[in-house]
N, C-alpha and C positions, 0 to 999 in steps of 0.2 A: 293214599288211596283216598280219591271225595267222597263225598257225601250221594242222597239220592236229590236228584235236580243239577248235580253240580257238576262241575268238569275239570281235568288236569290243571288249570288256571284257576281253580278257588284258590291252591298253594301259594299264587304267587306271595300274598303278604308273609307269610312264614318264612319262606325258601330266604329271600335274604339274611338273613339271622343264620340259618346253617352255612349257609356258606361263609360265613364270618369265620367261621372255625374250618377245622380239618374236616368235615362232612359234607358231600358230593349230591345234595337233593334229585331226585327225579322223582315230577309226578306222573303219572301214569291215567288214562283213559279207561273207565271201567268198560271192557266189552260187550255190544247190546244181541247180540246173538246166541246164548248160552246160557244153562238151569244153574243156576247158586254155586253146585260143588265144580262145576267145571269152569264157571267165573273166576272164580278163586284159582283155579288152575293157571289157568291162562295168564291172569297177571302175576304169577311166580314165572309162568316162561319166559314173561315180558322184563320181570326185574330180576331176573338172577337169587342169587343168594346175595342177603342184604339182610338190614332193619327195615321193618315196616311199620306205617305209621299211618293208620285208619282212623276216617271219622262219620260215626253212624254206621251208614252202609258199609262204607268203605271197610272200618274197625271190625264188622259183620265179616267181611270177607278177606281181610287180612288173618285173623282166627282161623275160618275154616282152612288156610292154609298154612298156617303152622301147625296145625291138626292134619293135617290130610300129606304134605310136604314139609317136613319138619327140618329136614336138611336144607334149605334153603331157604330159613329164617332165623337170623343170627338175633335179631331182640324187637322187641311187641310192644309195639303203643298204642293201645286206642283209647280213642275220644269219642266221649260218648256215646259207647258201642254196648252192645248185649250179645249175652251167647245163645238169645235166639227164645222163643219161650217154649215153655217146659211140659204146659197143659193143654192136652187133644182138644177139648173144646174150647180154650181161650187163644189157641193157634187158627181154630177154626174160622173165631171170629176175626179174629185177624185180618184173616185172608179175603172175610167179606167186606170188611171194612178199605181195604187195598182193590178192590176190587170196584166197589162205588169209589172212589178218587180214580181210578181206572176209567171206570164211565162218562165221570168230569170233565177229566182233560179232551176224549173222544166229542164230549158233546161240544163245551169250551174252546179248547184249542190252547195252545202254549201257552199264551200270553197271562188269558182268563185263569188259569190255574194258575202258573206262579204267583200272579198276584196275591192270588186267597192265598197259597202257601205260604210267603213270605212273611204275611201279615198276623200269621197263628200266633198267639200269647208264648209259644216255646222258642220264638225270636224276637219276642219284646226286648232284650236286649241290646240287638245285634244294629249298628250303624246303619245307615241307609245305602252308603258305598259300599261297605263292607261288604252288601248280602250280593253283589253283584247277580241285580237281578239283570239287565240288561245282559249283559254275559251270557246267562241262565237262558232267557229269550232267546238269545241267537246261535247257541247251541244249541240246544233241544230238538226233540220234533212229539210227536204225538206219542209214535212211535216207540219212540226212546220209553219216556215216561211209563207208558203203560208194559212195557218190558219188567222194568225196574218194579212196578210198584207188584205186579199177576206173579214175577219170577225170583225178582231176588229181596222181595220185601220177609218180614218178620215170619211171617202166617206161611210162605212158601220155603224156608230155611230149615235143614233138619235144627232140632236142638242141640244145641253144643253144651249144656248145663253138666253134662255127668263126664264128659270128657276133658273139661279145664286141667285136670290133674296131670294130662298127657303134655303138657306145656314145660318145658324144662329148659328153655330160656329167659332170659332177663326181660324181664314183663314190668310194665307202666299205665295206669291209669289217670286217663283226665278228664274231669266233669266242670261244667258251672254251677253255682252255688245255689243257681235261681232253679234248677232243673234237677226236683229231686227226686222224681223217680228215676234219674238215670244217676243221681249221686249213694240210692238207694240200690242200683243194681251193682254199682263199682264196689258198693262195699261188700255183696253181697258174693263177689267175684274174689277177692284180696285171701279166702284160705286157700282155694286150690292155686291162683297162681303163684299166692306168695310175692303178690307187686304190692307198690304203693299206690296212695292215693291222693291226686296233687287233687282238690276242689280250686276251681279257677275262684273269681270274679263273671259272673256271666250265666250265660242261659243255656239254651244246647248246642249252640255254632261256637263255643267258647273259645276253643281258636282263633277265630277270627274278630274277639273283642279285643280292645285294647287293657287285658290285663297281663300282660308279660311272657307269654303263652312260647312266643320262641324262641326267645331265650331260654324258659324252662326247659323246653322238649331238648333244645342242643346242650343244654349242659347234660341232660342226663343220658344224654345218646354217648356223650365223650366221656362222661366216665364208670358209664356200664357194665 
């Protein structure tokens, strides 16, 4: 499952390494017209019973699916993802921040917004080609981006910190070493998920950076 501003094709960098073994990867596009919980359920309808791997927004959706429809999730991999925001005031502040971003998209258009988005420090380690900016511009619309910000953002989703202990399947967490916020979040999730944390070289989009992630993911999926 892809992250905010991306599409299923963002996994094209990772999929060949998964196909080298016994795995059959299928990248899915996140629906554009459902609330957070229903979006997670819809992805489960599309993917069926499988191991679910999600990056950032996609990871939050995979986690929601694993909690709500555990019969579909055989293994769970979260890349630079969180269970949401537990504090009500912080969640409200995030909703306001995401609303400001949505207004930027409406005001400036898709291409200008995505140029600024990719230029953020959180993607400073990401090679330009791996960022797939042209592809992001091609697949996104103002409506799609604003929906993801307003309806699928961390301010809109329920906090799942208190439900992490419900996950009974094997789980793994991947984060970039420069992405210190998410390194801390991953380590806070460990006791409840009983999951290993693999700290890779890179920033928030560590799965797209030249750090061996595809092979490490394939190895974990085939052994878990």
